[in-house]
Every structure is written in C-alpha cells, then in structure tokens.
N, C-alpha and C positions, 0 to 999 in steps of 0.2 A: 395558519402556517402554510407556506408555499408548498405545493405538491412536488414530490420527487420527480425529477426528469429521468426517464429510463431510455437510453439509446436503443436502437434496433440491434438485434442479434446479428453477428456477422454471418455472411453467406459466401460460398465460393464465388469468386469474381469481384468481391468488394475490394476497394482500394484502401490500404492502410498506410498511414504516414509514419515514418521513422524520424524522430526529432531528438535533439540532445539539449534539454533545458537545464542540465546540471553540469556534470563533469565531462571531460573529453573521453573518447572511446576509440580503440584501435580499429583500423579498417577491416581486419580479418574477422573481427567479431560482428561487425555490421554485415559482412558478406555471409556469415553463418546464419544470421537472423533472416536475411533475404531468402536464403535457400530453404529454411524451415517454413517460412510463411508461404513461399511459392508452392511448396509441397502440400500445404493445406488448401491450395486452390485460391489463395488470396493474391492480390496484386500490390506488393510493397512498393512504396514511393519514398526514396531516400531524399530528404530535404537538403538544401544547398550547404548548410553549415553543420551538418551532422558530424563531420570529421574535423571541424575547426578546433583550434586550441588557443586559449588566451589565459596564460597562467594556469591556475587549477580549474578553469572553466572550459566548457565545450564551445568556445567562442565568446565574444563580448556579450554584455547584457542585451544590447539591441539585436545582435545576430540571433541569439537563442530565443528571445521573445518574438522576433520576426518570424522565424520558422514555426514556432508554436502557434502564433495567432493566424498565420497563413493556413496552417493545417486545420485549425478549429473553424475557420471561415470558409473552407473549400467544400462545396456541396458534394463533390465526388468522393471525398474522403469519408469513410465510415468508422475509422478508428485511429487514434493517435497513440502510438507506442513509443515510450521513452527508451532511449538506448542504454542509459545507465544512470546511476545515482551519483554519489560523490558529494558535491556541494554546489549550490548556486541557484536552486529553484526559488528560494525565498527572495532573492534579489529582483525577480521579475514578476512575482505573483500579483502584485498590486496593479499591474498593467495588462493582465490577461483580458482578452476580449470576451467578456461575459455575455454581451449582447449576441455574439455569434454562437456561444454555447446554448443560450436559451432558444435561439432561432432554429438551430440545427444540432441537437445533442448527439454526440458520438462517443463511442467507447474510449476511455482513457485508461491506460495501464502502466504501472510501474510501482516501485516501492523504494524504501530507504529515503533518500533525499526527496524523492517524488512525493512523499507524504505531504510536503508543503503544498504541492499542486493539488493533491486530493482535497486537502482541507480548504483551500481557496475556492475550488470548484463547488464544494459542498456548501460553504457559507455564502458564496456569491450567486450560485445558480441552482442549488439543490440537485446537482448532477450525481447520479449513482455512477461509481467508477469501479475499477478493479485493482485491488492491492495484489499485484502479481509480479512475475519476473520482469526485469528490464530486458529489452530485446537482445542485448549482448549475451545474456545467459542462455540463449538458444544454442550457443556453442556447446552446450552439454549434450546436444543431439535431439532429434525430433522424437525419439522414443523415451527420452528421460522423463521422470516423474514431473519435473518442473515444467517442461514443455507441454506434456499431455494435460497437466492441470490447467495451464494457461489456455490451451485450446478449448477445454471444457467450459471454462469461465467466459470465453469470448464467443464461442460458436454453438453451444448447446441450448442456451436458454433455460437450462435446468438448475436446480439448487446445487450448492456445493456442500458436501458433508465432510468434515474434517475430524478425524479421531485422534485423541491424545496418544502420543507415541512414547512407550517406556524408555526408548533410547535417548530421548531429549533430556537435556540437563534440567529443564524446568518441570519435568513430569510430576515431581512430588509436590508442586505448588497447587494445592487443590482444597476446596471445601466441598460440602454437599450442596444440593439445591439445583433449581432450574430458573432461568430468567429469559425473558423475551424482550427484544428492543431492536432499535436500529444499530447495525454494526458501524462503528466509527473509530478512527484512530490510525494506527500504523506504527511508524518508528517513534519510540519514546522520546528520543532527543529532539526530533522535529516537532512533536506535539508540545513539549515543554517550551520550545522556542516560539510558539504562537501565543503564549501568555502575554497579555498586554497589547495584542494586535487584534485587528478585525477578524482574523481567521481562526480564533479559538472557537471550537465548536461547542454548542450547548449540549452537554452530555446527560442531561436529565432524561432518565428512562432509557438510556442507550446501553448497548453492550460495548465496552471499550476494549479494543485490540491494542496490545503493546508488544513490541519486539525491539531488539537492538543488537549492535555488534561493536566489539572493541571497547566496551565501556566497563571500567573496573567496578566491582560491587559498590564501593563507596559513592561512586558517581551516580549509579542507578538509585541508590538510597537517597542521594541529594535531589535527584529529579522527581522521584516519587513523593518525597517530603515537600518539595516545592508545589507539586500538583495538589497535595492534600491541604497545605496551608493556604493556597490561593482560593480554595473552595471549588475548584474545577471538578472534583470528584463527587461533590454533593449531588445526590440524586441518581448516580450511576446505578444501573440495574444489575450489571454483572461485568466481570473482567475476564477476557480471553487472553491468556499469556502464551505468546509464540516463542520463537527461538531467541535466546540470548547467547550469541556466538562469540567465542574468544573473549569472554568477560571474566577473566580470572587475574588475580595479582598475588603478591607475596603474603598477604594477610590470610589467616586461616578462616576466612568467611567466604562461602560460596554465593553465587548469584541466586541460587534457590533459597539460601538462608535469608538474603535481603528481601526477596520478593515475598517470601512467607511472612516475614516480620512486618512489612509495610502494607501488605494487602489483606491478609486474612482477618485482621481485626476490624476491617470495615463492615463486616457482617453481611457480605454479599456472596452470591455464587461466584467462585473463582475456579477457572480450569486452566492448568498449565500443561506443558508437553505438546502443544499444538505445533505441527511442522509448518509454521508460517514465519517467514523472515529471512535471515541470512545463512541458513544452513546449506549444506552441500546440495540438497534438494529441498524444495519448498513448494507449498500449495498456494495457488491463486485463490483469493476470496473476494467477493464483491464488497464494496463499502457503500453505505447509504441505503441499504436494504434491510428488510426484517431478518432477524437472526434468532435462533433458539440456542442458548447455552445450557447444556445439560451436564452439570458437573458429576451427577450420579452415574450416568452412562459413559461419560468421558467423550462427548461429542459436541461439536459446534456445527449447526446447520444454518446455511445462509441462502436466502432467496437470490435468484439471478439478478444481476445489475441490468440486464437487457430485457427487452420485451419483444 
C-alpha cells in the first residue's frame, strides 16, 4: 500500500491559499477569513476566482479547477483552504493535479461538499487532509471553538481529541467497544455519491466518519442502506457519528432513531454525539491518519495530518 503523505505543519509566515472549488462565497466572509488567518501569523493569498459566480458554482469548472491546481502546484503555498462547500467539487476532482500533490504535499482543509476533494486526494495521492471549517466560517470569530479547533489541526502538529457532547442530537447513537484504524469519510451524502466512482475509499479496517445537514431521516436511511447493500461497509472497524443538523421532518422518526437502527446491528464500535459537521460550532479533525474510537469513554482521538 502507498504510504500516507503528511504535509508540513503550518508555521507563522507560511502562505495559505484561499480557493472556491464548490459554491460561491460572499466577499465579506472572505475578508473575515483573511483577518483571522493574518492574526495567526499566516499570509493568506486570495485566488483570482474566489468570488466568482456561475449559477450555483463559485465560477466555471475551469475557473475553480484552475485556482485549485495553481494553489496545489505553487511551492510557496503551504496550505489550501476552501472558502465554502455548497456543490461543485465532484465536477472537477477527476482533473485535480495529483502529480503536484505528490511532489509537494500541502494541507487541504474544508468539509461538506469538500468531502469530494478529500476523497479524491486520498484515493489519488494518499494525502492526509483536514475535515474542518471552510474559510468562510471564520466569520464566527478568531476565538470561536470552530476557528480555534482549525488552528490546532493546522498549526500544532498534535493529535485532536473529540469528546461526545450530550447536547448533540446523535449523542444517544452508541455501542460499547474500542476500535483503531485510519479515519476516513466526512459528509454522508458525498460519500454515497462516490459509489461506482474511482474515489470510493477502501474502508477495510477504517474508522468511518459520517455527518450531514438538511437530510430528512428517510433520506439518511436510504443512504446508509445503499452503503450497506453495496458492501462498502464490509470490514469497517468503527463508526464515528458527527452532527446531523436540521435533519427532521413531519414523520415521528428522529435522525437518532435511523442511525441507531441502521448502524448498531453492524456489530461495530459506534460513537455518536461528536461535534464534527454542520453544527453552530464544530471541531476540525484530520482525515487519512490513525484514529482511536473509544465508545466506552466517549472519545475519538485522531493523529495529526501534518508532520
């Protein structure tokens, strides 16, 4: 198996690229991100099409891909931060410059639709990345839990420890047990969308992270059933359940009910209530690195993506 690529931990003075590979982003939110990153001692570089708009995309496919590949190939750039999710990353992932990634691995961070990019970088180059806030979310403030967690994941080089939060809707989704493996996954909808494509990860021995937003319980049921029927979950070591935000409808079935029914009978350690995903505040975690899921103690510990 190809060795995992670990980019260097960010240091003050490093150049970080802001790109928009998915949906469009308001200028004021990019300005907020620039202010926060500058406050960390980093040198943000806003790419030419960051504020572009083409329908529901942050620019045309070629514009979004061009900015992304330019950033991945620039030796001065040490991190690529995606400004927002939305939709569109899957339309360009087949043309990402993986040679540039292998030649000069750098930190890539984002979540939601950026899950498509995480999966492509993992399958194509074995790059460890960061499932963390898109840069637009730095408008929450430099002292927000979301921003501080991102800074830790990008700049500390230390493991991330996430504790299950009783306030999360998925907190009751839990079995006992402990599992170790590579943390993979992210947004459930995007993961399911990789079925039948070259970017579906091999989850054998992995800790699978899942989260989502705005999906009714029956849709989550459908996606989990699809994963089960496809065989994608065969061999998974454990499942880390993050935030399922705004996932309710008129039926008297909660998202926790669905997750409990479709996951717990797999006979794996499952830990819900993790503040990872689309919550008001959420924690950045590395992907593609070793993780320990301890459902008994209610913690997920993930090794740093950077070295």
